[in-house]
N, C-alpha and C positions, 0 to 999 in steps of 0.2 A: 086709922092706917095703922098698921103694924111697921115696926122697925124693920129695917133690911128688905122693904118690898122691891120685887123683881120686874123689870119692864124689858121689853125690846128696845125701845128708844126713849130717851129723857131729851125733852126739848128745854132749853132754857132760854126764856124771852117769849113775849106774846104779841110782838110786832106783826107785821105782813111776812115776813121772813119764816119766823116760828110758825104761825098759823097755817102757812103755806105747807110748810114740811110737815105739819101735824095731819093736814088732809092726806098727803100722800102716803104717809105712813099707816094712816089708818084705813084707807083704801086697799092697802097691802096686807091688812089684816094683822098689823103689828099691835102690840100692847104698849101703848102710848100715853106719856102724861107730859103736860105742859107746864112749866113753872113759870109763873109772873108776879113779880113783886108788887107792881102797880095795876093799873087797869090795861087790859088786853086793848092791842091796836097799835101801841107804841107812840111815836112821835106824830105819826099821820092824826092822831086825835086831837091834835093843836093847830091843824091845817084849815084855814077858813075855806078854801075853795080847792078842790082836786078835779083838774081839766084833761088830764092825761092818762086816766086810766080806762083800759078798753071797756066799752059797755057803757060808760057812764060820760055824757057831755060835760056834765058838772055835778058835783056831789061835794057835800061838807064832809070834811075829813073825819069826824067822830062818827057819822052816819055810815061811811064806807068800812071803819074798822068794826062797828058792830055787825054788818053783813059779814065780814070776813069770820067773826067769832061766831056768828049764827050758823055759817057754812060748816066750820069745823065741828060744832056741837051736835050738828046733824048726824055725825058719825059717832056720836057718845064720847066724844073728846073729855078725858079728865084733866082739869084746870086746877091747880094748887095756887091759891094766892099767898105764896110765901117766898122767901128770898133764899137763892142759892148761895152758900157762902165759901164751900170748898168742894172742888174737884179732884178726885183722885184718880188718875189712870191705872187700867190694870190690865192684865194679859186676856183673861176672859170675861171679866166684869169690870165696868168702871162705876165708882162710888161719888155720888153727889150728896154733899150735906147740906142739910137745909138750916135756917135759922132755928134754934130750938133742939139742935143736936140730931134731928131726925135724919136717917140715912137712906138713900134709895140707890137700888142698883139696876145697870142695865147693859145690854151689849154694846149700845152705840150711844153717843150724846151729840145733839146739835146745839151749838152755841149761837143764839140768835138775840143776845142781850142788848144789841142796839148801842144807843150812844147817849152822851150829856153834852150840853153846850159848851163849846170851848170858849174859855174866857179869855179877855184880853190881858189879863195880868197886869193892870196900872193901877196907879194909886186912886183910891175912890170907889174902885168897881165893887169891892166886898163890902166897903163900909156903907155904901148908898144902895145895895141891892134892897129891892122893895120900897126905895125912897126916891125912885126916878130911873133906877137901873133895872132893867129887864131883860130876858132872853126869850119871851113870847109875846108877839104883837097881838094874837088873837086872845091870849089870856089876860093881858093888861092893858090893851088898846083903849078902854074906855077911860082909863086914868089919864090918857094923852089926849082926851077930846079938846079941840081948839087949842092946842099947844104946839110948841116948836120941839122938834124931836130930831135926834141924831140916830142914825141906824148905821151900821158897820158891815162891810163885806160885800162882795161882787158876785155870788153865785145865785142859783135859783132861790135859795131858802131866803138869803138876804133881800133880793127883788120883790119876791112875793110878800115879806113882811113889810116893805118900804110901801108897796102899791096898797097894801090893807091898811096902814097908817094913814095914807094920804086921804083915806074915806072920814076919817075922824080928826085928825090933826090939822092945824092951822098952817104947818110947813114942815116938810120933812128933808132933811140933810143926809144924803147916802154918801158916806165917806168908804173911799175905796183906794188901797194901797198901790193899785196899779193903774195904767192908762187905758185898759180894756176890761170890758166885764167878762165873766165866764157863764153867766145866765145864758138860758135858750133865747133865741132870737126874738120869739113871740113875746117873751116877758120884756127883753130889752125894749122892743118898739112901744109896749104899753108904758113903760117906764117913761121914755123920753116923751111920750105924749102927754105925760102927766104935769100939769104945770104947777102942781103943788110940791114937786120932788126936784131937788137941786143935787146933782153928783159932784163930789168934790174927788176930783181925780188926783193920783199920786200923793194920797194924804192917809195919815194915820192918826187916830186918838192915842194922845200919851197921858193923859189924865183927867179925871172927872171931878169937878169942882162943886161946892155946894153953898147955899145961902140958908141959914135957919133950918139947917138939916135936911134939904132937899136939893136935888141936882139943880143947878143955876148956869153951868157953863162947862165945856170942854176944853181941853188944850190941844191944839192941832200941830202936826208938822208936815211939812212938805218932803217926800221921799226923795226928790230930785234935788232940791235946792237946801233942803234942811231948814227953810225959813218956819217960824214958828207963830202961830196967834191964837188968840182965845175966841172962841165962838158961844154966843149966849144960846142956851136952850133949856126946855122944861124938862127934858127926859133923854135918856140914852138907851138904845135899844142894841145889845151885842147879838148878832145873828151870824157869826162864823160857823165854819163847819162843826160837826160834832165830833166828840172824841170816844172810842171805844170804852165799852164798860166790862171788858173781859180780863182786867188786870189782876184779878183775885185768881185767876187760874194759872198753876204754877209753870204752864208751858203756853202761855198765851201767844195766838198767832201774832207774828211780826207784821208791820204795814210797809208795803214798798211806797215810793215817792208818790204814784198816782192815787194813794188812799185805800188800794185794794189790800187784802189779807194774801201776804206769802203763803206758798203751798205748805201744808203740814203733812210731811210723809213719814215723821217719826213716830206720831200717835195714831193709832188706828182702832175703832174707826171713831175719832172724835172730828167734827165737821164745823169749821167755824163759818158762819153764815154773814159774811161781811160785803159791804157796799161800798161804792165809791163815795169818798166824801166830798163835799164842796168847799173850796178854798177860795 
C-alpha cells in the first residue's frame, strides 16, 4: 500500500463497534479501512457464552465475532493487521500513523479501540501474572481446574467469569467491594444458585501472596469495618471493568462517571465508539 493512502473513513478497532461501523460505511459506498492490531472481534472473543445477542439464544463469543467479521468482509472490507500509533486531526483530512511510519488519511475517523483489563494495582498482581493471576477465565480456566479461586468484581463480566470458573474450579470466592451486585438479574440468580460460589460482600483484595513462586493466598479487607484477613487460594482472577485504549490520541475523549464518553464537539468528524463500563 502506498504512503498517504486516502479514505472516506478509517476505523480503529475491530471489535463489535468497529465492525458494525464498517458495515454501515461500506453500505453507504464509502471507501473504508479497518485497523486492528490483534484479532478481529475484540474482547467478545474471550467470552464463553453469549446469550443476549438478538438472533442467537446461545453462541460462543469467538464464533459470534467470526460472524461479525464475515458479514463485514462480504462488503469487501479492507482490514489492516497493524497498530495505530498516532492520530493527527486536521481541517480537511485526518492522518493516522501506523507502526512502521505508514500514514493514512481520511475525512472521518472512528475510534473503536476498545479496552484493556483494569488492574487492581495491588502488591503481587504484576509479579504473579501468569503464575496464578489472570484476567480471562475462558483463556486460563483450565489452569484453575479443581482449585480454589478468587474472582473480583460485581458487574456482568465478573459474574460471568465466576460462573464459568465454577464449572472447573473446586471453589470460587467472588470478592465485591459493595453490598449489592450490578450484574443483570438473570446472572445474579444463576450466581446465587451455584453452590460452588461464595460472595464476599463489602470486601476488597489488598495483596496477592505466593508460595514457591505461585499464588497461595490473598489479603482481604472489609470496606465497612476495615477488618483484615488472609484467604488461601490457588489463583486470583481480576475481572473488573476495562479501561479505554485511546490514550495515545492527543484529544482522547473524556469519560463521565457512568463510564460513557463525553461528547466531542471540538473535533469533527472524529467519533469515539465508547460503551458503558462495568464497575
